[in-house]
C-alpha positions, 0 to 999 in steps of 0.5 A, spaced: 345 412 223 347 405 225 342 400 227 340 402 234 342 397 240 335 395 243 333 390 247 332 383 244 326 379 247 325 372 246 322 371 239 315 369 239 317 363 234 324 360 232 327 363 226 332 359 221 339 363 219 336 365 212 329 368 216 334 372 220 338 375 215 332 376 211 328 380 217 335 383 218 335 386 211 328 388 212 329 392 219 335 395 216 331 398 210 326 401 214 331 404 219 334 407 213 327 410 211 326 412 218 332 416 218 331 420 212 325 425 213 324 424 206 319 419 208 315 425 212 312 428 205 311 421 202 304 418 204 305 411 202 311 411 207 307 414 213 302 409 212 307 403 211 310 405 218 302 406 221 300 399 218 306 396 223 302 398 229 297 403 228 296 404 236 303 405 237 304 410 231 299 415 234 301 414 241 308 416 239 306 422 235 308 418 228 315 417 230 318 411 226 324 411 229 321 411 236 316 405 233 322 401 230 326 402 237 320 398 240 321 392 235 326 387 234 328 384 227 324 378 228 318 381 230 318 386 225 319 380 220 313 377 223 308 383 222 311 384 215 309 377 213 302 378 217 300 384 213 304 383 207 308 389 207 315 386 204 314 389 197 311 395 200 318 396 204 322 394 198 319 399 194 319 405 198 326 403 200 328 403 192 324 410 191 328 413 196 335 410 193 333 413 186 331 420 189 338 421 193 342 418 187 338 422 181 342 428 178 337 430 173 334 436 177 331 443 176 337 446 180 342 442 175 339 445 169 338 452 172 343 453 178 349 449 176 354 454 179 351 452 186 354 445 186 361 448 187 358 453 192 352 451 196 347 455 200 348 455 207 341 456 210 340 459 217 334 458 221 333 458 229 327 453 228 325 448 223 318 445 222 319 439 218 315 434 222 311 433 228 316 428 231 321 432 230 319 438 235 324 443 234 320 449 232 314 453 235 310 455 229 310 459 222 317 461 221 320 454 223 314 451 218 317 455 213 324 453 214 322 446 214 318 447 207 324 451 204 329 445 206 324 440 203 323 444 196 330 445 196 331 438 196 326 436 191 329 441 186 336 439 187 338 446 190 345 444 194 343 447 200 345 445 207 341 447 213 344 450 220 340 450 226 339 449 234 337 442 237 332 444 242 332 438 247 325 440 250 323 444 244 317 449 244 312 448 250 306 443 250 300 446 251 294 444 256 288 448 258 286 448 265 279 448 268 278 456 267 281 455 260 287 459 262 293 456 258 298 452 261 305 450 259 309 443 259 316 442 257 318 435 255 325 432 254 325 429 247 330 423 247 336 423 242 335 416 241 328 417 238 330 422 233 333 421 226 339 424 228 347 422 228 353 426 230 356 430 225 363 428 223 369 431 220 373 427 214 376 423 219 370 420 222 371 424 228 365 428 231 364 435 230 364 440 236 365 448 236 367 453 241 365 460 242 369 465 246 366 470 250 368 475 255 366 470 261 369 464 258 368 459 252 361 456 250 361 449 247 357 446 242 356 439 239 353 438 232 348 433 230 346 431 223 339 430 220 338 428 213 332 431 210 331 428 203 338 431 199 339 436 204 343 435 210 341 439 216 346 441 222 344 442 229 348 445 234 347 443 242 350 446 248 348 440 252 356 438 253 361 437 258 365 443 259 359 448 259 357 451 265 350 448 268 346 454 265 350 453 259 348 446 258 341 448 258 342 454 253 339 450 247 334 446 251 328 450 250 326 454 244 324 462 245 325 461 252 329 465 257 331 472 258 335 477 253 342 474 256 339 467 254 337 469 247 343 473 245 347 466 247 343 462 243 343 467 237 351 467 238 351 459 238 347 459 232 350 464 228 358 464 230 357 457 232 354 455 225 359 458 221 364 455 225 361 448 224 361 448 217 368 450 217 370 444 221 366 440 216 370 442 211 364 446 207 365 452 204 358 455 202 358 460 196 351 463 199 349 464 206 342 465 207 340 468 214 332 467 215 331 472 220 335 476 224 337 470 229 343 468 225 346 475 223 352 474 227 354 469 223 357 473 217 362 476 222 365 469 223 365 469 215 369 476 215 374 473 221 376 467 217 377 471 211 381 476 215 385 470 218 386 466 212 386 471 206 390 477 209 384 481 208 382 488 211 376 488 215 373 493 210 375 488 204 372 482 208 366 485 210 364 487 202 366 480 200 362 476 206 356 481 204 356 480 197 355 472 198 349 473 204 342 474 203 337 476 209 330 475 210 326 479 214 319 476 217 316 481 221 313 488 221 312 488 228 317 492 232 317 487 238 319 481 233 326 484 232 331 482 237 335 488 240 340 488 246 344 493 250 351 494 249 354 491 255 351 484 253 353 485 246 360 486 248 360 481 253 359 476 248 362 478 242 368 482 245 373 477 243 370 477 236 370 484 236 378 484 238 379 479 232 376 483 227 380 489 230 374 494 231 373 499 236 367 498 240 363 504 237 364 501 230 362 494 232 356 497 235 355 501 229 353 495 225 347 494 229 345 501 230 341 505 225 345 511 228 352 510 229 353 516 234 347 514 238 350 511 244 343 509 247 341 506 241 340 498 242 344 493 238 338 490 233 339 484 230 335 486 224 339 492 222 346 488 223 342 483 218 341 488 213 348 491 214 351 484 213 348 482 206 347 485 199 341 482 198 335 483 203 327 481 202 321 481 205 316 475 205 310 478 201 309 484 196 305 488 202 311 486 207 316 489 202 312 496 202 312 496 210 319 494 211 322 499 206 318 504 210 319 501 217 327 501 215 328 507 211 332 510 216 337 505 215 338 508 208 337 516 210 340 518 203 335 514 199 327 515 198 323 510 201 321 507 194 328 506 193 330 502 200 333 496 197 329 491 200 325 486 195 320 481 196 319 474 195 312 471 197 312 465 202 310 458 199 308 452 202 311 445 200 305 441 197 307 434 198 307 435 206 300 439 206 296 435 201 291 430 203 292 423 200 285 423 198 286 430 194 293 427 191 289 421 188 284 426 185 290 430 182 293 424 180 287 422 176 286 428 172 292 432 172 298 430 167 302 424 169 308 429 171 304 434 175 308 433 182 315 435 178 311 441 175 308 444 181 310 451 180 307 450 173 301 454 173 298 450 167 298 444 171 293 446 176 288 448 170 286 441 170 282 442 176 277 445 172 276 438 168 274 435 175 267 433 176 264 438 181 261 432 185 267 428 185 271 434 188 265 436 193 265 428 195 273 428 196 272 435 200 267 432 205 271 425 206 276 430 209 271 434 213 269 427 216 276 426 218 277 432 221 271 432 225 273 425 228 280 428 230 277 434 233 272 429 237 277 425 239 282 430 241 277 434 245 274 428 249 281 427 251 282 434 253 275 433 257 278 426 260 285 430 262 281 435 266 277 430 270 270 432 267 264 428 267 262 422 263 257 426 260 261 432 258 266 427 255 260 423 251 258 430 249 265 431 246 265 425 242 258 428 238 261 435 237 260 438 231 256 436 224 259 434 218 253 438 214 254 445 217 259 450 214 265 449 218 270 455 219 277 454 222 282 458 225 289 456 227 295 460 229 299 463 234 295 467 239 299 474 238 294 480 240 295 483 233 292 477 230 285 478 233 283 471 234 277 474 238 275 479 233 269 474 231 266 475 238 266 482 238 259 482 238 257 475 241 250 475 240 251 476 233 255 470 232 251 466 236 245 468 232 249 465 226 251 459 230 244 457 232 241 459 225 236 453 224 237 453 216 244 455 215 248 454 221 256 455 222 261 452 227 268 453 229 274 450 230 280 454 234 287 452 235 293 456 237 298 457 242 300 464 246 307 465 248 308 463 255 309 471 257 304 473 253 298 474 258 293 478 253 294 472 248 293 467 253 286 471 255 284 471 248 285 463 248 281 463 255 275 467 252 275 462 246 276 456 250 270 458 255 265 459 250 264 451 251 260 453 257 255 458 253 249 454 251 249 458 245 256 455 243 256 448 246 257 443 241 258 448 236 265 451 238 271 447 239 278 449 241 284 444 240 290 444 245 297 444 243 297 446 236 302 443 232 304 440 225 299 434 226 293 439 228 295 444 223 295 438 218 288 436 220 285 443 220 287 445 213 285 439 210 278 439 212 275 446 214 270 449 209 273 456 210 280 458 213 279 465 217 285 470 218 283 477 221 290 480 223 290 487 224 293 490 217 299 490 215 302 486 221 301 479 217 308 479 214 305 473 209 302 467 213 302 460 210 297 456 213 291 459 208 296 457 203 296 450 205 288 450 205 288 452 198 291 445 196 285 441 199 280 445 197 278 450 203 277 457 201 280 463 205 276 468 208 281 473 210 283 481 211 287 483 205 294 482 208 300 478 207 300 473 202 292 474 201 293 481 199 296 479 192 292 472 192 285 474 192 282 476 185 274 476 187 272 469 185 278 465 189 275 466 196 273 471 200 276 478 203 274 482 209 274 489 208 277 493 202 285 493 205 285 499 208 286 501 216 285 507 220 290 510 224 286 509 230 287 501 232 280 501 235 277 504 229 280 499 225 278 493 229 271 496 229 271 496 222 274 490 221 269 486 225 263 489 222 266 487 215 267 480 217 260 479 220 257 482 213 262 478 209 260 471 213 252 473 213 252 476 205 257 472 202 260 466 205 254 463 208 249 464 203 254 461 198 255 455 202 248 453 203 246 454 196 245 448 192 242 445 186 238 439 184 243 434 186 245 437 192 251 441 190 253 448 192 256 449 185 258 457 186 262 454 192 265 449 188 267 454 182 270 458 188 274 452 190 276 450 183 278 458 182 282 458 188 286 451 186 288 453 179 290 461 181 293 460 187 296 453 188 302 453 184 303 461 185 304 460 193 308 453 193 315 453 196 317 450 190 316 457 186 319 460 192 325 456 193 326 457 185 325 465 186 330 465 191 335 461 187 334 465 181 334 472 184 338 471 190 343 465 191 345 465 183 347 472 184 350 471 191 354 465 188 357 469 182 353 466 177 348 470 174 345 477 174 338 477 178 332 480 176 331 484 183 337 488 183 341 487 190 344 493 192 
């Protein structure tokens, strides 16, 4: 991106021409750093921007583009001189250039064929950093981690998504604890984006024909390390007013809005790649939102290569991978036939299919004219490699979708699994990174997916690990106090209440964190099933407990909102006041603080409805322990000494019985295992048994649930096969 046009106020002192040139060079280097999100997983770069103006850095949601827009080159040069930043800026800039130019990557050695046949990775949301609010939660953060690890491994991958000018909502709680939503527009000029251009330097735009007119979208480019992320935006002249708002909000609107967004993502995304001259060898559909995309690939093959629909379908499916993320039926988009025909009718005509045959692509039973068109079903039918996101989710998905393959036994349903992972550099606290640098091999950051690397955690002095964890815990509690006191001021509460918020929580007390979407199946209020019992644990004079909660409910999820209200209003109960905190507006920044500082991460979904979950994987990296239902990733991670399990991995056919049983198991686990283990100290005041669990957690889980391992698995098991490179271990159908 070129240097922005910003106001040029009078400089505080005159500068010579040489000084002006130097200031401009410094300013240019910082702009290049700010405009590649590589900086977001390199703490020294974030610290560099922070040091320029710590107050504005926090106020601007850690956004370096917005920060630099407020400064002239001369002002920046003065600040850099004052803080002696010149060498740090030059060093960071050199590191970025070396990273981008390095061709000796893992993928160059293990996936060379993708160099000529790159992966096009489609996702409805990308959670890369809090300053780029085009994500809502776990799916987006997973996509962001996938892209970052692809960049780190050198996997030739292009991201395709939508640009949401209003993003997902900002959450605030009213006086009665009820969630409110606010949508704020993000200025494009404050984001590291530029118009995507073709070979002639002309901005790219695409048009999508529907039965009631064209949909137009312009294309933005965002750089994430070595990966280019292309985002489609319908706020363009030529669209009707309602269509200009089509991509403004994430997961907003009715079914008609949803299908139009998914049409733009899938069909528009494929058209954008075509206009850019990018010819992918692999299409990876991350959830069903983009499952219309392969239809446009088929259309191109029919037009350009003279293929029949059947042959083009076979070719497109061979190069398509589909990942399903949810075992919850409501999580799979379904549309009535008339809505599909309204939006896909022209494409259907071009493919030469009857309406019935076209709708059959998204139906389990082609002859059932009343069956809704399902985006997950078309995702399966448009791909030859399909996967769930954990071992248990694979079992559930094969059972859930077995009727899509009526001639196969359930165990033979062709849905494999690749368990999700997290991007270690993005979620690892700086203090923990320094500890690992001290004890791990010098090249450990290049060997994150190597289990041998993480065994060096056992060489760390227990006291040093515990001290590092407690420093992170203090950081978390300072953050919570600051945020909660701000919440109280916004609600107009008394000075006494605001002051009490500044003294919330105690760093010596066992701190349990819970942060995720407040969908009812995640049972955020399970811990409060017996309010007197949990109150007794919190008030225990010798071994007390304190709780930190955060999370959003979908604007239309009234039961989820009531869960939030129930938790948030505990602050009015004198038994919980000062010991329970709810942090508003859960986002990447809040998540980062929570997962880096809690002692225990609580996860208690109704099994088996947690497809994978990744927040607990982030906790592992920073020494926190998981206390979880044996669902999703934890079902294959827990070994008895690397955390705590709630129950024994069984569910009753009656949900009420399951909830009662799991609540009792949760209380017993806390009372008999978690709390005693935390408070049992040796002569030096160290909880040795607890620290042993911390070390076992890190050594057994950090490598296994990294997104580097995950992307390497996708590359070896899916991408290479789809691109015609090698035969994968997990045989596709």
